[in-house]
C-alpha positions as CSV (number, residue, x, y, z in Angstrom):
1,M,86.9,121.0,172.2
2,E,90.4,121.3,173.5
3,E,93.2,121.8,170.9
4,R,95.1,118.7,172.0
5,H,92.1,116.6,171.4
6,R,91.7,118.1,167.9
7,R,95.4,117.4,167.2
8,V,95.0,113.7,168.1
9,L,91.8,113.4,166.1
10,L,93.5,114.9,163.0
11,R,96.4,112.5,163.5
12,Q,93.9,109.6,163.5
13,N,92.3,110.9,160.2
14,P,95.0,111.6,157.7
15,Q,92.4,111.6,154.9
16,W,91.1,114.9,156.1
17,R,94.5,116.4,155.1
18,D,94.5,114.6,151.8
19,E,97.0,112.1,153.0
20,S,96.7,108.4,152.3
21,L,95.2,105.8,154.7
22,D,97.4,102.9,155.8
23,T,95.0,100.0,154.8
24,Y,97.3,96.9,154.9
25,E,97.2,94.3,152.2
26,F,96.3,91.1,153.9
27,R,92.5,90.8,154.6
28,R,90.8,88.5,157.0
29,D,88.2,86.1,155.6
30,A,85.5,88.0,157.5
31,Y,86.2,91.2,155.6
32,D,83.8,90.6,152.7
33,T,80.9,89.6,155.0
34,I,81.4,92.6,157.2
35,A,81.9,95.1,154.4
36,R,78.7,93.8,152.6
37,D,76.7,94.9,155.7
38,L,77.7,98.5,155.1
39,K,74.7,98.9,152.9
40,H,72.3,98.4,155.8
41,R,71.5,101.2,158.2
42,Q,72.2,99.3,161.4
43,I,75.4,100.0,163.4
44,L,78.0,97.3,162.6
45,A,79.9,95.9,165.6
46,V,83.1,93.9,165.3
47,V,84.0,92.1,168.5
48,G,86.8,89.7,169.4
49,L,89.9,89.0,171.4
50,R,92.6,91.6,171.7
51,R,95.1,91.9,168.8
52,V,93.1,89.8,166.3
53,G,92.9,92.6,163.7
54,K,89.7,94.6,164.4
55,T,91.4,98.0,164.0
56,V,93.1,96.9,160.8
57,L,89.8,95.6,159.4
58,L,88.1,99.0,160.2
59,K,90.8,100.9,158.5
60,Q,90.7,98.5,155.4
61,I,87.0,99.3,155.1
62,M,87.8,103.0,155.3
63,G,90.4,102.6,152.6
64,E,87.9,100.9,150.4
65,L,85.5,103.8,150.9
66,D,88.2,106.5,150.4
67,G,87.9,107.9,146.9
68,T,84.2,107.1,146.6
69,V,83.1,109.1,149.7
70,P,84.0,112.7,150.4
71,K,87.1,112.6,152.7
72,L,85.4,114.7,155.4
73,N,82.6,112.1,155.5
74,L,85.0,109.4,156.6
75,G,85.8,109.6,160.4
76,Y,87.8,107.4,162.7
77,I,88.1,107.7,166.4
78,S,90.2,105.4,168.6
79,F,89.2,105.4,172.2
80,D,92.4,103.6,173.2
81,D,93.6,107.2,173.8
82,R,93.0,107.8,177.5
83,D,92.1,111.5,176.9
84,F,89.2,110.3,174.8
85,Q,87.7,108.0,177.4
86,R,85.1,110.3,178.9
87,Y,81.5,110.5,177.7
88,E,81.6,114.3,177.3
89,T,84.9,114.1,175.3
90,A,83.6,111.3,173.1
91,D,80.4,113.4,172.4
92,E,82.6,116.4,171.5
93,L,84.8,114.3,169.1
94,V,81.8,112.9,167.3
95,N,80.2,116.3,166.9
96,Y,83.5,117.7,165.6
97,F,83.2,115.1,162.8
98,L,79.5,115.7,162.2
99,T,80.0,119.5,162.0
100,F,82.5,119.3,159.1
101,S,80.9,116.4,157.2
102,D,78.3,116.8,154.4
103,R,75.0,115.8,156.0
104,E,73.4,115.5,152.6
105,K,75.6,112.6,151.7
106,M,76.3,109.3,153.4
107,R,78.8,109.6,156.3
108,Y,80.8,106.8,157.8
109,L,82.0,107.0,161.4
110,F,84.4,104.3,162.7
111,L,84.6,104.1,166.5
112,D,87.4,101.8,167.7
113,E,87.5,100.2,171.2
114,I,84.1,101.8,171.9
115,Q,83.7,99.9,175.2
116,K,86.1,102.2,176.9
117,I,83.6,105.0,176.9
118,P,81.1,105.0,179.8
119,N,77.5,104.6,178.7
120,W,78.5,104.3,175.1
121,P,75.3,102.6,174.0
122,D,73.4,105.7,174.9
123,L,75.7,107.8,172.7
124,L,75.2,105.5,169.8
125,K,71.4,105.3,170.3
126,T,71.1,109.1,170.2
127,L,73.2,109.4,167.0
128,Y,71.3,106.5,165.3
129,D,67.9,108.1,166.1
130,T,68.8,111.7,165.3
131,E,71.3,111.7,162.4
132,K,70.4,110.8,158.9
133,N,73.0,109.5,156.4
134,L,75.2,108.2,159.1
135,K,76.7,104.7,159.2
136,M,78.5,103.7,162.3
137,V,81.0,100.8,162.5
138,I,82.3,100.0,166.0
139,S,84.8,97.6,167.5
140,G,85.2,96.1,171.0
141,S,87.6,93.7,172.7
142,S,85.4,92.4,175.5
143,S,81.8,91.5,175.6
144,L,82.2,92.0,179.4
145,E,82.5,95.7,178.8
146,M,80.0,95.6,175.9
147,K,77.3,93.8,177.8
148,G,73.9,95.4,177.9
149,Y,74.3,97.0,174.5
150,R,71.9,94.6,172.8
151,E,69.0,95.9,174.9
152,T,69.8,99.6,174.5
153,L,70.5,99.2,170.7
154,A,67.9,96.5,170.0
155,G,67.1,96.6,166.2
156,R,69.9,99.1,165.7
157,I,73.0,96.9,165.7
158,M,74.4,93.9,163.8
159,T,77.3,92.1,165.5
160,H,80.2,90.2,163.8
161,Y,82.7,88.1,165.7
162,L,86.3,88.3,164.5
163,P,88.1,85.1,165.7
164,V,91.8,84.6,166.0
165,L,93.5,83.8,162.7
166,T,92.3,80.6,161.2
167,F,94.6,78.1,159.7
168,R,93.0,78.8,156.3
169,E,94.1,82.4,156.6
170,F,97.5,81.4,157.9
171,V,98.3,79.3,154.8
172,R,96.8,81.9,152.5
173,Y,99.2,84.5,153.9
174,F,102.1,82.2,153.1
175,G,100.9,81.7,149.5
176,L,99.5,78.2,149.6
177,E,96.0,76.9,148.6
178,S,93.7,77.5,151.5
179,F,90.4,75.7,150.5
180,A,89.6,72.0,150.2
181,D,86.4,70.7,148.7
182,A,84.9,68.1,151.0
183,K,82.8,66.6,148.3
184,N,85.8,65.6,146.2
185,L,88.4,65.4,148.9
186,A,90.3,62.3,147.7
187,R,90.9,63.9,144.3
188,E,91.6,67.4,145.9
189,Y,94.2,65.8,148.1
190,D,96.1,64.3,145.2
191,M,95.8,67.2,142.8
192,K,96.2,70.2,145.1
193,F,97.9,69.1,148.3
194,L,99.9,65.9,148.1
195,M,103.0,67.5,146.6
196,N,103.1,70.1,149.3
197,K,102.0,68.0,152.3
198,E,105.3,68.6,154.1
199,K,104.9,72.4,153.7
200,Y,101.3,72.2,155.1
201,S,102.4,70.0,158.0
202,S,105.2,72.4,158.8
203,L,102.9,75.4,158.6
204,F,100.4,73.7,160.8
205,E,103.0,73.2,163.6
206,S,104.0,76.9,163.2
207,Y,100.3,77.8,163.4
208,L,100.0,75.9,166.7
209,A,102.8,78.0,168.1
210,K,102.1,81.5,166.9
211,G,99.2,81.5,164.5
212,A,96.5,83.4,166.4
213,F,97.6,87.0,165.9
214,P,98.3,88.8,162.6
215,E,101.3,90.8,164.1
216,L,103.2,87.5,164.7
217,L,102.8,86.1,161.1
218,D,106.4,87.0,160.1
219,Q,107.9,86.7,163.6
220,E,110.4,83.8,164.3
221,D,111.8,85.0,167.6
222,E,110.4,82.6,170.2
223,T,111.2,85.0,173.1
224,Y,109.4,87.8,171.4
225,I,106.4,85.7,170.5
226,T,106.0,84.5,174.1
227,R,106.4,87.9,175.5
228,Y,103.9,89.4,173.0
229,I,101.2,86.9,173.8
230,K,101.7,87.3,177.6
231,E,102.0,91.1,177.7
232,S,99.8,92.3,174.8
233,I,97.0,89.8,175.2
234,V,96.9,87.7,178.4
235,E,97.9,90.3,181.0
236,K,95.6,92.9,179.4
237,V,92.6,90.6,179.3
238,I,93.2,89.5,182.9
239,S,93.2,93.2,183.9
240,D,89.9,93.7,181.9
241,I,88.2,90.7,183.5
242,S,89.2,91.6,187.1
243,R,87.2,94.8,186.8
244,H,84.0,93.0,186.1
245,V,83.9,90.1,188.6
246,R,83.4,89.7,192.3
247,P,85.8,89.6,194.1
248,R,87.9,91.8,191.9
249,R,91.1,89.8,192.0
250,E,93.6,89.5,189.2
251,D,95.3,86.6,190.9
252,I,92.2,84.5,190.7
253,V,91.7,85.3,187.0
254,S,95.3,84.5,186.4
255,D,95.2,81.2,188.3
256,L,92.0,80.2,186.6
257,L,93.5,80.9,183.1
258,L,96.5,78.8,184.1
259,I,94.2,75.9,185.1
260,F,92.5,76.0,181.7
261,S,95.9,76.4,179.9
262,R,97.2,73.2,181.6
263,N,94.0,71.4,180.9
264,T,92.8,72.7,177.6
265,A,90.5,70.1,175.8
266,R,89.9,68.3,179.1
267,L,86.8,68.0,181.3
268,Y,86.4,70.4,184.3
269,D,84.2,70.5,187.3
270,I,83.2,73.9,188.8
271,T,83.2,72.6,192.4
272,N,86.8,71.3,192.0
273,I,87.9,74.6,190.5
274,A,86.2,76.6,193.3
275,N,88.0,74.4,195.9
276,T,91.3,74.9,194.1
277,L,90.9,78.7,194.0
278,S,89.4,78.9,197.5
279,I,86.3,80.7,196.3
280,D,82.6,79.7,196.4
281,R,81.0,77.8,193.5
282,N,79.0,80.8,192.3
283,S,82.1,83.0,192.1
284,A,83.9,80.2,190.2
285,A,81.1,80.1,187.7
286,E,81.2,83.9,187.3
287,Y,85.0,83.9,186.7
288,I,84.6,81.1,184.1
289,N,81.8,83.0,182.3
290,A,84.0,86.1,182.3
291,L,86.8,84.2,180.5
292,K,84.2,83.1,177.9
293,N,82.9,86.7,177.5
294,A,86.5,87.9,177.0
295,F,86.9,85.3,174.2
296,L,89.7,83.5,176.0
297,I,87.9,80.1,176.4
298,K,85.2,78.1,174.7
299,V,83.1,75.7,176.7
300,D,81.5,72.6,175.2
301,Y,78.8,70.4,176.8
302,N,78.2,66.6,176.7
303,Y,76.2,65.5,173.7
304,T,72.8,64.4,175.1
305,K,69.2,65.0,174.2
306,S,68.5,66.3,177.7
307,A,69.4,70.0,178.2
308,L,69.1,69.5,182.0
309,K,71.5,66.6,181.9
310,Q,73.9,68.7,179.8
311,A,73.9,71.5,182.4
312,R,74.6,69.0,185.3
313,T,77.4,67.0,183.8
314,S,81.1,68.0,183.4
315,K,82.0,70.4,180.7
316,K,85.1,70.7,178.5
317,A,87.0,74.0,178.1
318,Y,89.3,75.0,175.2
319,I,91.7,77.9,175.3
320,A,91.1,80.3,172.4
321,H,94.3,79.2,170.6
322,S,97.1,76.7,171.3
323,C,99.8,79.5,171.4
324,I,98.2,80.9,174.6
325,P,98.9,78.0,176.9
326,L,102.4,77.6,175.3
327,A,103.2,81.2,176.2
328,I,101.6,81.1,179.6
329,M,103.5,78.0,180.7
330,G,106.7,78.9,179.0
331,Y,106.9,75.9,176.8
332,S,109.2,75.8,173.8
333,L,107.4,76.7,170.6
334,K,108.9,73.7,168.8
335,I,105.9,71.4,168.8
336,T,108.0,68.5,167.6
337,G,109.9,68.3,170.9
338,M,106.8,68.2,173.1
339,D,105.2,65.2,174.8
340,G,102.8,63.5,172.4
341,S,99.7,63.7,174.6
342,D,100.3,67.5,175.2
343,V,100.4,68.1,171.5
344,G,97.3,66.0,171.0
345,Y,95.4,68.3,173.4
346,L,96.6,71.4,171.6
347,V,95.6,69.9,168.2
348,E,92.1,69.0,169.6
349,T,91.9,72.6,170.9
350,T,92.7,73.9,167.4
351,I,90.1,71.6,165.7
352,A,87.4,72.4,168.3
353,N,88.0,76.2,167.9
354,S,87.7,75.9,164.2
355,L,84.1,74.6,164.6
356,E,80.9,76.3,165.9
357,G,78.2,74.8,168.1
358,T,80.0,71.6,169.0
359,N,79.7,69.1,171.8
360,F,81.8,66.2,173.1
361,W,80.5,62.8,174.1
362,R,81.3,60.8,177.2
363,T,79.5,57.9,178.9
364,P,79.7,56.7,182.5
365,Q,81.5,53.6,181.0
366,K,84.3,56.0,179.8
367,Y,83.4,55.7,176.1
368,E,84.1,59.1,174.6
369,V,84.4,61.1,171.4
370,D,86.4,64.4,171.4
371,I,84.1,66.5,169.3
372,V,80.5,66.0,168.0
373,I,78.8,68.3,165.5
374,P,75.2,68.0,166.4
375,G,72.4,67.8,163.8
376,A,69.8,65.5,162.3
377,V,72.8,63.3,161.6
378,P,75.5,64.1,164.2
379,L,79.1,63.9,163.0
380,P,81.6,62.4,165.5
381,I,85.2,63.6,165.3
382,E,88.1,62.0,167.2
383,V,91.6,63.6,167.3
384,K,94.6,61.2,167.3
385,Y,97.6,63.3,166.4
386,R,100.3,60.7,166.3
387,G,101.9,58.1,164.0
388,L,100.6,54.6,164.6
389,L,96.9,54.1,165.3
390,G,95.3,50.9,166.6
391,T,91.8,49.5,166.9
392,T,91.5,50.9,170.4
393,D,91.7,54.4,168.9
394,L,88.3,53.8,167.3
395,R,86.6,52.4,170.4
396,G,84.8,55.6,171.3
397,I,83.8,56.7,167.8
398,N,82.5,53.2,167.0
399,K,80.4,53.1,170.1
400,F,78.9,56.5,169.3
401,M,78.1,55.5,165.7
402,D,76.4,52.3,167.0
403,K,74.4,54.1,169.7
404,F,73.1,57.0,167.4
405,G,72.8,55.0,164.1
406,V,75.5,57.2,162.4
407,K,77.3,55.8,159.4
408,K,80.1,58.2,159.1
409,G,82.9,59.5,161.4
410,V,86.1,61.5,161.2
411,L,89.5,60.6,162.7
412,V,91.8,63.6,162.6
413,T,95.4,62.3,162.3
414,K,98.9,63.6,162.1
415,D,99.6,62.7,158.5
416,V,97.3,59.8,157.3
417,F,94.6,60.4,154.7
418,A,92.5,57.3,154.0
419,E,89.0,55.9,154.2
420,E,88.2,52.8,156.2
421,N,85.0,50.8,156.0
422,I,83.9,48.9,159.1
423,G,80.8,47.0,158.2
424,D,78.3,49.6,157.0
425,K,80.2,52.4,158.7
426,K,82.9,54.7,157.2
427,I,85.8,56.3,159.1
428,I,87.6,59.0,157.2
429,R,91.1,59.7,158.4
430,I,92.2,63.2,157.6
431,P,95.4,65.0,158.6
432,A,94.8,67.9,161.0
433,W,96.1,70.5,158.5
434,L,93.8,69.2,155.8
435,F,90.7,69.1,158.0
436,L,91.3,72.8,158.9
437,L,91.0,73.7,155.2
438,L,87.5,72.3,155.0
439,E,84.3,74.4,155.5
440,Q,82.2,73.3,158.5
441,D,79.0,73.4,156.4
442,D,80.6,71.0,153.9
443,L,81.7,68.3,156.4
444,S,78.4,66.4,155.7
445,K,79.7,65.9,152.1
446,L,82.7,63.8,153.2
């Protein structure tokens, strides 16, 4: 192996020279779940959007192992380095680590941005099948470039998705209580949150503007925040996507992302998008799927019992975080100065992205509910992020509850916390910031 490659590898592994690892103090909520899976033999894969903290998480796990594992049995290779992005070079780097490690004891190999190596699943499969006492932890920024690995590594890999920073993590970073108990929410609200509601509300608006990425947590410079999001995330992902779609055109990817940024939390129609972009419908569908696989958008379907009907009706797209459309469109990051309806869509985007497996509901008669959590008893959630609310704001959620025999619904508000009984139905009004401190699995306890 070339000396320059060895020098880079040694720089990436200070523990080999008895130097300390930079492990960072703040941990993501997913850390414990991922670290627990170290005890299993399978390869651990951590995937997610660029700059959400995958590299830091890998190094934190290394730091936890440092001191309990021989230093030469801890290896880290970042394939962000262009010199390392050849299969043969990657193979040499891994073998360099294996040669100096103690094969009789457990070894841990961390492979960062693994998708940048051609045919990387084959390399991992060979290592998994031939090396004993070897635990591999990998990261990747795009399932586009990681597609196909599940087949090659079937039974050999466990995947964890690392999302953008959650609001719960955001407030924890700034030293506030970050968990609310849905079962006793009225008491929790008074005892834990009421005296600090202005702080939570202020932090929530800050979260909308910059809260997706750990490197922006302490950043207040609006120009820098906007530039960081555009250059470090958006432009990089657009370039990644354009290499995996036909036709390979960055301008189409960019225009499509702009469409979804302007219309986050709104219905879209593939045919209309295809016409706008002057491409065929199949190409439009491929581009949209590419944005999903790059973790830039989430797509929800209409709530219906018919899977066929779901596929045929309009869908709703949410940008991965509200700060992305703000940066793309050059809006001020001061949410308080924005048009109310625009803020409402950004808040709905934030609420929807905090939940998994959701739908929306819309009828031909224009009755609609923003978000539905399906289940034996579905939970309708309507987002109304403004001051005064009238009876018309409950029109859609009431219709849903009547149609599906549901007795409970949630109205996400700007600052109102209250319960309202309408006949035998209960509507729970919850401020957006408080809703985001609840666990999804506990919402049924409201």
